[in-house]
C-alpha positions in Angstrom: -42.6 91.8 -69.7 -40.1 94.6 -69.7 -36.5 94.2 -69.1 -35.3 94.8 -65.6 -32.1 96.6 -64.7 -30.3 99.6 -66.1 -29.8 100.2 -69.7 -26.4 100.9 -71.2 -27.3 104.6 -71.7 -28.2 104.9 -68.0 -25.0 103.2 -66.9 -22.8 105.5 -69.1 -24.7 108.6 -68.0 -24.3 107.7 -64.3 -20.6 106.9 -64.7 -20.1 110.2 -66.5 -21.9 112.1 -63.7 -19.9 110.3 -61.0 -16.7 111.2 -62.8 -17.7 114.8 -63.0 -18.6 114.9 -59.3 -15.2 113.4 -58.4 -13.4 116.0 -60.5 -15.4 118.8 -59.0 -14.7 117.5 -55.5 -11.0 117.2 -56.1 -10.7 120.7 -57.7 -12.7 122.4 -54.9 -10.6 124.0 -52.0 -10.6 122.0 -48.8 -9.9 123.2 -45.3 -8.9 122.1 -41.8 -10.6 123.9 -38.9 -9.2 123.2 -35.4 -8.2 124.9 -32.2 -4.6 124.8 -30.7 -3.3 125.3 -27.3 -5.3 125.8 -24.1 -8.3 127.3 -25.9 -11.0 126.4 -23.5 -14.5 124.9 -24.1 -15.9 128.1 -25.7 -13.2 128.6 -28.3 -13.2 124.9 -29.1 -17.0 124.9 -29.7 -16.5 128.0 -31.9 -14.0 126.1 -34.0 -16.5 123.2 -34.4 -19.3 125.7 -35.4 -17.0 127.3 -38.0 -16.1 123.8 -39.2 -19.9 123.2 -39.7 -20.0 126.4 -41.9 -17.2 125.1 -44.1 -18.9 121.8 -44.9 -18.9 119.7 -47.0 -15.3 120.5 -48.2 -13.7 120.2 -44.7 -12.6 117.4 -42.4 -15.7 117.0 -40.2 -14.0 114.5 -37.8 -10.6 116.0 -37.6 -8.8 115.5 -34.3 -5.6 117.4 -33.5 -3.7 116.4 -30.3 -1.4 118.6 -28.3 1.7 116.8 -29.4 0.8 117.5 -33.1 2.7 120.5 -34.4 1.8 122.8 -37.3 4.4 121.0 -39.5 2.5 117.7 -38.9 -0.7 119.2 -40.1 1.0 120.7 -43.2 2.6 117.3 -44.0 -0.9 115.6 -43.8 -2.6 118.4 -45.7 -0.6 117.9 -48.9 -1.8 114.3 -49.8 -5.3 115.2 -48.9 -5.5 118.3 -51.1 -6.2 120.7 -48.2 -5.7 124.4 -49.2 -6.6 126.4 -46.1 -6.1 126.2 -42.3 -8.5 128.0 -40.0 -6.9 127.9 -36.5 -8.4 129.3 -33.3 -6.3 129.9 -30.2 -6.7 131.8 -26.9 -4.3 133.8 -24.8 -4.7 135.6 -21.5 -5.9 138.8 -23.3 -7.9 137.8 -26.3 -8.9 135.1 -28.9 -6.9 134.8 -32.1 -8.0 133.5 -35.4 -5.4 132.6 -38.1 -6.2 131.9 -41.7 -3.4 130.2 -43.6 -3.2 129.6 -47.3 -1.3 126.4 -48.3 1.3 125.6 -49.3 3.2 128.9 -49.4 1.0 131.3 -47.5 0.1 134.1 -46.8 -1.0 133.9 -43.1 -3.7 136.3 -41.9 -4.0 136.9 -38.2 -7.2 138.3 -36.7 -8.2 139.3 -33.2 -11.7 138.1 -32.3 -13.3 140.8 -30.3 -16.8 139.2 -30.0 -18.4 135.9 -31.0 -21.6 134.0 -30.5 -22.0 130.2 -30.8 -24.7 128.5 -32.9 -26.7 127.5 -29.8 -26.8 131.1 -28.6 -28.0 132.4 -32.0 -30.6 129.7 -32.5 -32.0 130.0 -29.0 -32.7 133.7 -29.6 -34.8 133.0 -32.7 -38.5 132.5 -32.6 -38.5 130.0 -35.5 -35.2 128.8 -37.0 -34.6 126.8 -40.2 -31.6 124.4 -40.0 -31.5 120.9 -41.3 -28.9 118.4 -42.5 -29.6 118.9 -46.2 -28.4 122.5 -46.1 -24.8 121.3 -45.3 -24.5 119.0 -48.3 -23.5 121.9 -50.4 -21.1 124.8 -49.8 -22.5 128.2 -48.7 -22.8 131.1 -51.1 -20.1 133.7 -50.2 -21.2 137.4 -50.2 -18.6 140.1 -49.6 -19.7 143.6 -48.6 -17.6 146.7 -48.1 -14.3 145.4 -49.5 -13.6 148.5 -51.6 -10.4 150.4 -52.4 -9.2 150.6 -48.8 -5.7 149.3 -49.2 -3.8 146.3 -50.5 -4.3 144.5 -47.2 -8.1 144.7 -47.6 -7.9 143.4 -51.1 -5.6 140.5 -50.1 -8.1 139.6 -47.3 -11.0 139.5 -49.7 -9.0 137.4 -52.2 -8.1 134.8 -49.5 -11.7 134.5 -48.4 -12.8 134.1 -51.9 -10.4 131.2 -52.5 -11.8 129.4 -49.5 -14.9 128.4 -51.4 -15.5 126.9 -54.9 -16.1 129.3 -57.7 -19.7 129.7 -59.1 -20.6 130.0 -62.7 -23.8 132.1 -62.7 -24.9 130.7 -66.1 -24.6 127.0 -65.0 -25.3 127.1 -61.3 -28.1 125.0 -59.9 -30.2 127.1 -57.6 -31.3 124.1 -55.6 -27.7 123.7 -54.4 -27.7 127.1 -52.8 -29.1 126.5 -49.3 -26.9 128.7 -47.2 -25.2 132.1 -47.3 -22.0 133.4 -45.7 -21.8 137.1 -45.3 -18.5 138.9 -44.7 -18.9 142.6 -44.2 -15.9 145.0 -43.7 -16.3 148.4 -41.9 -13.5 150.8 -43.0 -14.1 153.1 -40.0 -13.7 150.6 -37.3 -11.6 148.2 -39.5 -13.7 145.3 -38.2 -14.9 142.3 -40.1 -18.4 140.8 -39.5 -18.8 137.1 -40.0 -22.5 136.0 -40.4 -24.0 132.7 -41.5 -27.6 132.4 -42.8 -30.1 129.8 -43.9 -31.7 130.7 -47.3 -35.4 130.2 -48.2 -37.3 131.1 -51.3 -41.1 131.7 -51.2 -43.4 133.0 -54.0 -44.8 136.5 -53.8 -48.0 138.2 -55.2 -50.3 135.8 -53.5 -52.6 136.4 -50.6 -51.8 135.1 -47.2 -54.4 132.4 -47.5 -52.9 131.1 -50.8 -49.4 131.0 -49.2 -50.9 129.0 -46.3 -52.4 126.5 -48.7 -49.0 126.1 -50.5 -47.4 125.1 -47.2 -47.0 121.5 -46.1 -49.2 122.0 -43.1 -52.8 122.5 -44.2 -54.7 125.3 -42.3 -57.8 124.7 -40.2 -60.9 125.8 -42.1 -63.6 124.4 -39.7 -64.9 127.9 -39.0 -65.1 128.9 -42.6 -68.1 128.4 -44.8 -66.2 128.5 -48.1 -62.6 128.2 -49.2 -62.9 131.6 -50.9 -62.9 133.3 -47.5 -59.4 131.9 -46.9 -58.1 132.9 -50.3 -59.7 136.3 -50.4 -59.4 137.7 -46.9 -57.1 135.3 -45.1 -59.6 134.8 -42.3 -58.4 132.9 -39.3 -54.7 133.8 -39.8 -52.7 135.9 -37.5 -50.7 138.9 -38.7 -47.4 137.4 -37.5 -47.7 134.7 -40.1 -47.5 137.2 -42.9 -43.8 138.1 -43.4 -43.1 141.5 -45.0 -41.5 141.4 -48.5 -40.4 144.2 -50.6 -38.0 145.3 -53.4 -35.0 144.4 -51.2 -35.6 140.7 -51.4 -37.9 140.0 -54.3 -36.5 138.6 -57.6 -37.5 136.7 -60.7 -36.3 133.1 -60.6 -34.3 132.1 -63.7 -35.2 128.4 -63.0 -37.6 126.4 -60.9 -36.6 126.3 -57.2 -37.4 123.6 -54.6 -40.7 124.6 -52.8 -44.3 125.0 -53.6 -45.1 127.9 -56.0 -41.4 128.7 -56.9 -41.8 128.5 -60.7 -39.5 129.7 -63.4 -39.9 133.4 -64.5 -42.1 134.0 -61.4 -41.6 136.6 -58.6 -40.2 135.0 -55.4 -38.8 136.4 -52.2 -35.5 135.4 -50.8 -35.5 135.2 -47.0 -32.5 134.8 -44.7 -32.5 133.3 -41.3 -29.3 133.5 -39.2 -28.2 130.2 -37.9 -24.7 131.2 -36.5 -22.0 131.4 -35.5 -21.5 135.1 -35.3 -18.0 136.6 -35.2 -16.6 140.1 -35.0 -12.9 140.3 -35.7 -10.1 142.7 -36.7 -7.1 142.1 -38.9 -3.8 142.4 -37.0 -1.1 141.4 -39.5 -0.3 139.5 -42.7 2.8 137.4 -43.1 4.5 135.6 -45.9 4.7 131.8 -45.6 3.0 129.4 -43.3 3.0 130.9 -39.8 6.4 132.7 -40.4 8.1 135.0 -42.8 8.2 138.7 -43.7 5.4 140.9 -42.2 3.6 142.4 -45.1 1.1 144.4 -43.0 0.7 145.2 -39.3 -2.1 147.3 -37.9 -0.3 148.1 -34.6 3.3 148.5 -35.6 4.2 151.1 -38.3 7.8 151.3 -39.6 9.5 153.9 -41.8 11.2 153.1 -45.0 14.7 153.2 -43.4 13.6 150.8 -40.7 12.1 148.4 -43.3 15.4 148.5 -45.3 17.4 147.8 -42.2 15.2 144.9 -41.3 15.4 143.5 -44.8 19.2 143.8 -44.8 19.5 142.0 -41.5 17.3 139.3 -42.7 19.3 138.9 -46.0 22.5 138.7 -43.9 21.0 135.9 -41.8 19.9 134.0 -44.9 23.4 134.3 -46.4 25.0 133.0 -43.1 22.6 130.2 -43.1 23.4 129.3 -46.7 27.1 129.4 -45.9 26.7 127.1 -42.9 24.7 124.7 -45.0 27.3 124.7 -47.7 30.1 124.0 -45.2 28.1 121.2 -43.6 27.6 119.6 -47.1 31.4 119.9 -47.8 32.2 118.3 -44.4 29.8 115.4 -45.1 31.3 114.9 -48.6 34.9 114.9 -47.2 34.1 112.4 -44.4 32.4 110.2 -46.9 35.4 110.2 -49.2 37.7 109.4 -46.2 35.5 106.5 -45.2 35.6 105.2 -48.8 39.4 105.5 -49.0 39.8 103.8 -45.6 37.6 101.0 -46.8 39.6 100.5 -50.0 42.9 100.4 -48.0 41.5 97.9 -45.6 40.3 95.6 -48.5 43.7 95.9 -50.2 45.5 95.0 -46.9 43.3 92.0 -46.4 44.0 90.9 -50.0 47.8 91.1 -49.4 47.6 89.1 -46.2 45.5 86.4 -47.8 47.9 86.1 -50.8 50.9 85.9 -48.5 49.3 83.2 -46.4 48.5 81.1 -49.5 52.0 81.4 -50.8 53.7 80.3 -47.5 51.3 77.5 -47.0 52.0 76.5 -43.3 53.4 79.9 -42.5 51.8 82.6 -40.3 49.3 84.5 -42.3 48.7 87.1 -39.7 45.2 85.8 -38.9 44.4 83.8 -35.8 42.8 80.4 -36.0 39.5 80.6 -34.1 39.6 76.9 -33.6 42.9 77.0 -31.7 42.4 80.0 -29.5 40.3 78.3 -26.9 42.6 75.3 -26.6 45.7 77.6 -26.3 44.0 79.6 -23.6 43.0 76.5 -21.7 46.6 75.1 -21.9 48.1 78.4 -20.7 45.6 78.4 -17.8 46.5 74.9 -16.7 50.2 75.7 -17.0 49.8 78.6 -14.6 47.9 76.4 -12.1 50.7 73.8 -12.3 53.4 76.4 -11.6 51.4 77.6 -8.6 51.1 74.0 -7.4 54.9 73.6 -7.6 55.5 76.8 -5.6 52.9 76.0 -3.0 53.5 72.3 -2.5 57.0 71.9 -3.6 56.3 68.8 -5.7 55.5 68.0 -9.3 51.7 67.5 -9.9 50.3 64.2 -10.9 49.9 63.4 -14.6 46.2 63.2 -14.4 45.8 66.5 -12.6 47.0 68.7 -15.5 47.1 66.5 -18.6 48.0 69.3 -21.0 51.2 70.5 -19.1 54.5 68.9 -20.1 56.3 67.2 -17.3 59.6 68.7 -16.1 62.6 66.5 -16.1 64.3 66.0 -12.7 67.8 67.4 -12.4 68.8 64.5 -10.1 70.2 61.2 -11.0 67.9 58.2 -11.3 69.3 56.5 -8.2 69.1 59.5 -5.9 66.0 59.6 -3.7 63.6 62.5 -4.1 62.3 64.8 -1.4 59.0 62.9 -1.4 60.8 59.6 -0.6 62.8 61.1 2.2 60.0 62.9 4.1 57.7 60.4 6.0 54.7 62.8 5.7 55.0 63.2 2.0 55.1 59.6 0.8 53.0 58.1 -1.8 51.5 55.6 0.6 49.7 58.2 2.6 46.3 59.7 1.8 46.4 61.8 -1.4 44.8 64.8 0.4 47.8 65.3 2.6 49.9 66.1 -0.4 48.0 69.3 -1.0 48.7 70.7 2.4 50.5 74.1 2.4 53.2 75.1 4.7 51.4 78.0 6.3 47.8 76.6 6.3 46.5 78.9 3.6 43.9 78.0 1.1 45.6 77.4 -2.3 44.1 78.6 -5.5 43.4 77.1 -8.9 43.1 73.3 -9.2 43.9 72.7 -5.5 41.0 74.8 -4.4 38.6 72.7 -6.4 39.6 69.5 -4.5 39.7 70.7 -0.9 37.5 73.2 1.0 39.0 76.0 3.0 38.3 74.3 6.4 40.3 71.2 5.6 43.4 73.2 4.8 43.2 75.2 8.0 42.7 72.0 10.1 45.7 70.3 8.5 47.8 73.4 8.9 47.1 73.4 12.7 47.8 69.7 12.9 51.1 70.2 11.2 52.3 72.5 14.0 51.9 69.8 16.7 55.1 67.8 17.7 55.5 64.4 16.0 56.8 61.4 18.1 58.6 58.7 16.2 57.5 55.3 17.3 59.5 52.1 16.9 58.7 49.3 14.5 57.7 47.0 17.3 55.3 49.5 18.7 53.8 50.1 15.3 53.5 46.3 14.9 
């Protein structure tokens, strides 16, 4: 029984082929095709159709939102290896197409005069040929009419050539050529025609009956007596099935091509079927850089040499002023950084001196506050203020348990002399303690007194204090 699986030779060959494919894919130019601004449904569909033309080396599922700027797209394009931007936009007057070469330009701006979508082109054909396998390989670029008509025409042709991978005619595989992109330049009208075709190769030199047998769909021969009738005369076939071939599209194949009858060194005809889109555009201007820079060519504005020199001088002056401002900003940043560093060093030196002086003095003041004593000191000062307010409002010393952190004042009177609280009958210690907090004018005191009595009690006691008092005798009291 034979050994199953892949041999070492097969594994090495497939690994080498995969490595070559990755290198070829990385070296090929990639593109972003999208629409910007209020383009409308027609222009957006046109951008999707052009994106289909640029496959497979393009971002098929690219989504660009309104808040994304051109700088965002350029920043993303670098890591992905994107080399070209194809941007469609629409204004009130016309449709604009910009072709940008990354990373340093140039930028080509075209005005789209006419365009047709893929669905419009396909619907006008009687039989179209378009399938998914055609888009697995890049199209074959064909340039027509780009002769010696100026440097701007030559630059345009060069930019379009660099959009697609180069082809080595000695090593190319013809089975990879399934589509064709035609760019035709008309020097009289200065218009550029953009056409996209599907490519098909069929053998020539055979009768219509033989061509019918070589097709996948076998013909109906129920009315024929012998197969020779089909091969010799093509009986039962309509004239529309025989497509005209001539010297314009007949060639000798250097290698076998996919399809029945396409053999090496045999005559075959190359047939093109347009699959769209179709664009007619005109070059407006060429700029340096990505979307901005010096205008190298403009089809609508023509300047003399003196005007060009003046424009260049003004631009150079602006660049010099910009460089001067940038240098001044850098100097200011450097100076401020040095100032911050010097201030930091001085602060650290001062903190070191204070710490050293505090360690030398021991219990002396080091210039730094003790965070543990700040709250206690603040609370003591607050209670002292409340005690002073109590003395001014009531006229007596507060009790010891009311403000424990306030030092008691020594009485200036002798020990035997009675105090004001002993002389007044309404301020004695035998009475209710709430009466001692009554003010003279009946106002609500603040601080510690306000926490013991509400405002209504003080007002009531103030009114009661205004009533006349009648002294009663000891017998009556008894």
